[in-house]
N, C-alpha and C positions, 0 to 999 in steps of 0.2 A: 190543460187547466193548469193554472196555478193557485194553489193554497196558501193561506198564511202558515208558514212555518210554525211547528210545534213550540219550538223555544221562543218565537215572538209571542205567541198566544199565552205561554206562561208568564211572560214579561208583562204583558197587558192587565194580569190579573193582580199584580202585586198592590195595586191601590186598595185600600179597604174603608175609608172614611167617606162619607158624602156631605155634601155641604151643609152650611149653616150650624154647624157644631151639634146636630141632632144626635141623640144616643141611639145605640143599636137596638135598644128595646123599642123606641119609636119607630125605627125602620122596619121592624118585622111584625109589629101588630097592626091588626085590621082597624080602620077607622070606622066609625059608626054607620057613616052613609054608604058604606060598601067601596069606598076609593081603594083601588088597587094598593097593595103592601109595596113600600119601597124597597128595593134591593140594597144590601149593605154596601156593594160595591157598584159606585155610580159611573159605570164606564160605557160610553156610547161609540157603536162603530157604524160607519157611513161610506159607501162606497163611491169612489170618484172614478173619473176616467183618467187614463194616463196622461192626457194632454192638461190635466189640472195642475200637475206638479211643477213647483219652480218656475211659473210662469206669471208674468206682469198682469195687473188688473187693466193695463192699459190696451192689452190685446187681445185677450182671450177670454170668452164666456166664462169659462169653468172656473176660472181664478176667482170669479164673483163669490163664490160661496165663501171664500176666507174674507169678503167684504161685508160679510154678515156676522162673523164669528169673531175676527182679528180686528180688522180696519171697517170703519163707519163712515157713512155720510153725515151731513149735519143733521138732516131730517129723513127718515125712511117712510116709505109707504108700507101700510099693513095690509094683510090679505083682504080686508073689507074695505079697501079704498081710503082708509083715514090716514092723517099725517101722524107720524110717531116721533116725538122730539127726541134726539140722540144728543149729539155734540151741540147742537144749537137748541137752547133751551126754550126759545121764544123768538119771533120774528115780527117785523112790522113791514105792510105793503103800502108803498106810497106811489104817488102820481099814477094810479089806476094799475099799478104793477109794472111800472118801468123801473122804480127803486125798490130794493129790499134791504132792510137792517136786519142783521141777523147777531143775535146775543149769544154769546158762547159760554157754555155751563162754566161756573167758577170752579167746580170739582172736576172737571174734565182733564185727565192726564194720561199721556203715552205710557205704555207698559214699563218704560225705562225711568218713568218717575217725572219725565219733563213737562210742565204744563201745556196744554194744548192753547194757542194762541191764533190770532188774526193772521200771522204770518203764515201759519199752516194753510189757511184757506187762501190766501193770495197765492202762494206757490202751487198748491193743488188744483185750482181753478185754471190757473195759466198752463200748467203741464197738461191738462184735459185739452186744452186749446190748441195746443203746439204742435205743428207737424214734424218738427224734429223729434219729438218724443216717439213720433210714428204710432199714435193711439189709434186704434179703429173707431174711437167713440168721440173724435173732436167735435162731431156735431151738437154734441150735448152741451158744450160751451159755446156754440156760434152765436147765440141770442146776447151773449155779454159784451157790453161795449168795450172796444180795443180788439176784438177777436180778427179783424183783418189786418191789422198791424201785426199780429203775433204770426199770423198765417203767411204774411209776406217776408217775415224774416227781420222786419225792423226793430221789433223788441220781443223779448221772451215773458213779459209781465203785461197782463191784461190791465189796462187804464180803468176798466169799470170796476175793478175790484181793489178797495182801498180800506185803509184801517183808520176807524175812529180812536179806539184804543185797543190795548191787548185783548180784550174780550168782546169787541164789538166790530162787524165787519159792514160795511156798505158795500152793495152790489147793485151797480146799474146797467140795465140793459139798452139795446139799440132801440127797442120800442116796447110798449107795455104789453106785457103777457101775464095776465091775472093767474094764470095755472103754472106759472113758472116753478113754484116750489113742488108741484105735485109732478109735472111731467118733464122737467130737465133736471132740478136741483137733487133729486133723488138719485140720480146717477153719478153725480160728482163725489165720489168717495175721497175722504181727505186723507192726505200722507204726511209724513213728519218732515217739516221744514229743516230741522236741525240734522237729519240723516242727509237730505238731498242739497242743501243749499249750495254746495260747491261742487256738485255733480252737473256736468254739461248735459243739455237735454238730450243728446244723441245717445247718452250714456245711461239713461235713466232704466229703459227696459231691460237692459243687461245687467243691471246691478244686484249685488248678491243680496240686496235687501229681501227681494221676492222670494229667496230661500231661507230666509231668517227673519221674518217680518216683524215689526214693532207697530202696535197698533193701539187702539183705545178700548176696544170691545170686551165681551164678557168673558173671552177666551185669550189665552197667550198662546202665540206660536213657540214651541219649545223643542221640535224634533222634526227633522225630515230625513228619510231614508229613500233615495231615488228608488222608484219602481215598487216601493212596497208601503209606506205610508206617511202622513203627515200627523205629527201629535199634538194637540192643543190643551193646555191646562187650564183650570178654573182661574180666572181673574178674581181674586179675593176683595180687591178694592174697586171692583166696578161699580160704577156710580148708581146704577139701576138694581143694585144688590148682587151679592156672588150667586151664581148659578148652582143649581142643585145637583147636576152632573159635573164630576170632578176632571174628568178626562174624556175627551174626544179623540177619535180616530179617523181620518179620512184614509180609507184603505184603497190603494190604487191598483186597478185591474187593468190588464192589457186589452181585454175584449169583454163583451157581455157575457159570452159563455161561461168564462171563469168566474165572472162576478155573481152570475146566477147559481153555480154550484155552492158557491160559499153562502148565499143568502138561503138556498134551500137546507143546508146543513146547519144553519144558525150561527155562522161565523161572524155575519154582519147583521144589523138590524134594518138598514134602509139602503135600497138600491140607488143607483145613479139615474139623474134624470136628463143628462146632456144628449142621450142616445136613445133609441128604441133598444129596449132588452127584453122585456116579456112581451111577446108578440100575442094578439088576441087569441089565436088558437090554444095557447098553453095558459091563459089566463086562470081558467078552471083548475087546472092542476096546481097551480101555485096557491090559489085559495084554499085548496084542500089539504095543504100542510098544517100540522097543526102549530099554533102560535103565528100564522102567518095571514096577511089579508093583502090583497091587491086593490088599488085605487086607481080607477081611469081618470086620467086627467086631459084637459084641453091644452095642447101644446101652446095655443096662442100664437102661432106661427105658420105662415104659408110656407111650405117646402117648396124651393125653387131651383132652377140651375141657372146661376148667374152667368153672363156673357161679358166678356170684354169687348166693350165697344170700339175699340181701335182695332181690332181684328178687321182683315179685309172683308170676311163673310158676316161676321156678328154686327158690323157697322150699318148693314142693311135690313131695313125693317121687312121688307118681303121675306128674306131669308130666316129671319127670327120668327115670323108668322108661319113659315113652313115646317119648322121645327115642332110648332104646336099643332098644326093640322095632321102631322104625321103620328101623332100619338093618341091612342084609344086609352086614354086615361081612365074612363070607367070601367072598362074590362080589367084592366090592371088591378085597380083597387077592388073590385069584386073579387078577385081572384087571389090577390096577394095580401090586401091590406084592409080587410072588412072593418067599417066603422069610419074610415077617413072620408072626407068630404073632398070634393074637386075645388080648385083654388083658379080663380080668373084675374084676380089682382092680389096685392099684398096684404088688405086690411082684415083681420080677423072680426071687427067690429061690424056687425050688420048694418048699422046706420051710416057706415063710412061708404058703402057699395053703391055705385051707378046701378040704375035699373036695367040699362040696355046694353049689358057687356056682351062683347062677341063671345058666344060658348066654345068656339073652335072645335065644333064637332069633327071627328075623325074623319078625315079626307085625303087619304094618300095621293089620289091623283092631283088634287089640288096642290098639295105639298111639292109634287115634281114640276108642275107647272110654274110655281112661284121660283122654286130653285133655277129652273131653266132661264127664266125670264129676268132674273136678278143677276145671273151669271155666276153661279156658285163655283167655288174655285175647285172643288173636287178633292182638296187636300184632308187629310186625317187629322181630326181634332182630339184634345186630350180632355176629358171630363175627370177633373179632380173630385175626391169625396173625403170628408173627416169622419164619417160614422161608420163603423165597419160591422154593424150588425148584420144578421143575414136578411133581416126583411129590406134593409136599405140597399144592400147588394142585390138581392133578387130584383127589386123594382128598377135599379139602374140598369141592370142588364136586360130588362124588358125594353126600357127606354133605347139603349143601344142597339137592340134587334129591329125596333121600328123604324129607327132613322136608317139603319142599313137597307131596309126594305125600299128606302125612296133616294137611296144613293148618298147618305151622310154617314161616314164612318168616324166611329168614335172609340177610342181607347180609354178605358176605366183605369184610374191610378189613386191608389189610397194616399192621403198625406195626413201627417200628425200636425200637431199646433204649431211646432217650429218651423214645419216645412211650409205650411200654409202662410204664416207671418212674412217668411222669407220671400215667396213668390208675391203675394198682395205688396210687400213694400217696393218689390222691383217692378211691379207692372208686369208679370209673365204669367198670371193666370189667364188660361184660355176658357175653360168652361169649369164652374164649381158649383157641386149640389150643396146647398147651404139653406139656411132659414134665418130669419130676423124675428127673435122673440119680441112681440110687441103687444101683449095683452092689456097692458096698462093703457096706451092710447095710440090712436092712428099717426099721431105726430111723430113717433117714433120712427116710422119709415123713413124720415128723412135722411138718416143715417146710409141708407142704401139708395137714395133716388136723387139727392141733390147734388148740383154740380160741385165737383171737387171732392166729394167724399169718396174715401179709398173703397168701401163696400159698392159704390155705384158703377165701378168699373167703366169709368169714362163715359158713362151715359149723362147728357146735359140738356135740360130742357127750361129755359128760363121761367117758362109759364108754371111748370112744376114748383120751381123753387119760389116762385112768388105766393103760389096756393098754400105751400107749407107756413110761410109766414104769416099769412093771412088767417089760417086756422087756429094760430095759437092766440090771437088777439082778442078771442072771445071765451067765455067760460060756459056759456050753455049749447048742449049738444045741438040744439035746432038752428042756432046761428053758425055752428061750425061744420055742420053736415054739408052744406053745399060746396065747401071748398074741396073736403076729401073726396067727395063723390066726382068732383071734376078730375081730380088727380086719378081717381079709380078708372074713370073713361079713358084718360090719356094713357096711362101705362098700360091698360088691357089692350088698346088699340096698337101701340107702339110695340107690344111684345118685349119689353124691356128687359125681362127675363122669361125663361121657360117657366108658366106657371104651372104647378103640379097639384098639391092636394095641400089641406091644412091636417097636419098630423094630430094623432092622438098618442097620448103616453100612459102606460100601463106601469104605474109604480108600486115595487113591493115595500112592504113593512111588516116589522115584527110587532106582535102586541105586547112584547116584553118591555117596550118603551112607550110611555105615555107623552104625546107632544107632536112628534114628526109627523104621524097618520093623521091627527086631526087637523094639523096646520095645513097640510096639502089638501086634505078634503075639503075643508072648509073654504080655501082659495080657490079652487076649482081650475084655476088655469096656472101654467106655470109662467112665472114671471122672472124671465132671464135677465142677467146682467144688474140685477138690484140687490141691494143688501136687505133680504126679506125674510130672514129667518125671525118671524116675529116671538118675541117673548122666549127665546130659546134658554133663557135662564131658569124657566120654570119648568121646562121638560125633565122628566126623570125615569130612571130604570125602575123595574118591578120585579118581583120575585118569580 
C-alpha cells in the first residue's frame, strides 16, 4: 500500500485562506439554516488512477477530469441534461442544425492571460478530427464539414470551422444535426492555439503541455509530481467567479487497494471512478466509517471484450458467437458481481435496445461446434485489461476458464494507459477488456462501431455507419429509436464484441466536503469523457 508521505501532507496544509475574501469568523460560524460550517482551509483531495497523469485528453478517458477543472469545451452538459455555457456564451442554430454560430465570451482568457479566440476553436476542432494526432475520439468531430479531407491527409484544418471575427465561430456540418451541441460539441474541449500553432499534429499527444496545462477553467494547473499528485490552484479571475476551494489535489494511486486505504483513513475526500474500487460486498463497511458515504452509480457503459477483426479468428462471426455461448455470464455475476446486469449490446439506454436480441444462453456444446465448423486456429490469444481491481481480475479469470473449457486459450495481460495507446495506434491489440462510457446518448457508440474508428478494431458495417448518421438527424427519441434498435440487432447478431454486463460503480465520498457527493448522486450515471464537474466553483470543505 502506498500512502501519501507525511511531508507531503504537511505541505498540503499550508494554505489557510479560502475564496471570496471571506473572514475566518464567517468560516467558523454556523448559518441560520443549518448549512455546514466552512473550514478555514479550503483544500480538496480527489483520487485518480495512475493512468491519469501527464496524459493527453486526446487519448485517455481519465485525463478528462482536467477538462472539467482546467480546460473546457465551449458548452458543457450538466448532470440534469441541460447545457451550461462556458467559453461559448451563446449560440445560434441555422439551417435546422447544419450550421452553428458560436459566440465566444469576451472575458474568456487562458490562464497565461491570452484571450480565447476563434483560432483556438478552429485548431482544437481540427485536432480532434486529425488521425495524425492519433486521438481515440476523432469521431466526435466526424460530422463537421471537411472531416474526410483531414482524415485523408489533404489538410490539417477543417473547412467547416471558420472565423467570422475573433470572438465568433461558424461551424458547418455535413448534414443537419439538431442535437449537435448536446451530443458532440460537449466532447470537443478547446486547447490553446498559441501553444500548439507550430506543433506538428503527430507531436501533439507527446507535447509537454499535458504535464503543465494552460486552460480557461476554474482551476490552474500548478504542479505535477509523477506517481504522487497533480495540484490545481484556484483561478481568481475565473469568469464564473473564483471557486471557494483554494487548492485541489488529484492524488495518484497505483491501484484500488492503496486508494481505499487512503479513503478509509481520511487522507482523501473522493475515490476515483475510472475503475471498480469499492466492491458491492464492501459497501456496508465503508458506509459505516464516520464521515464516509458510498453512492452507487450506474456506469452507463457496457463492459465488453473488444476483438481485433483483422485477426484470423476474430474476423469470423461464428467464432465470435462461440465466445459468447461459452460464457455463463449470469452465474459469473451472481457469484462475483451482484447488482450488475447482463449486456447483449452496447447501449445503456432502454429505448435503444431491439426487443428480440439473441440472449446467448450458456451452451458450451454449441460453442465447440461453432469453433470447429469455422476452423478455429487453436492459437493462444492475449486478453489485455486496463482496470486492475480484484473484481475485474476475478471476472476475467472466470472468462478465461470458461473459454479454456471449449478449447480457446487466453492469456491475461495488464496494460497501463501508455501501453494501451501504443498497441491501439499500432493496431496490435488482440483482445481488450474495456467499456465505452455513453450514458449521455446512444450516438456516442459510433466511436467504437463505425468504420475506421480506432476503437472499432477494424469492424466495418456500412449499414451501421448509415444508421448512426440517421439517428443524429432527429431530436425526438421516438424518431431516433428505430435506427439505434436496428444497430442493436446487428451488433448483437454479429457479436462485434463479447458483450458482458452493464457495470455499477460504488463511489466513496467524505461528508467533509459539500459538492462532489451531491453532484454524483443527482447525476446518477457516470458521464465519461465529459467536462462535467458542474459548478465545482461552489464546492467547499466543511469543519
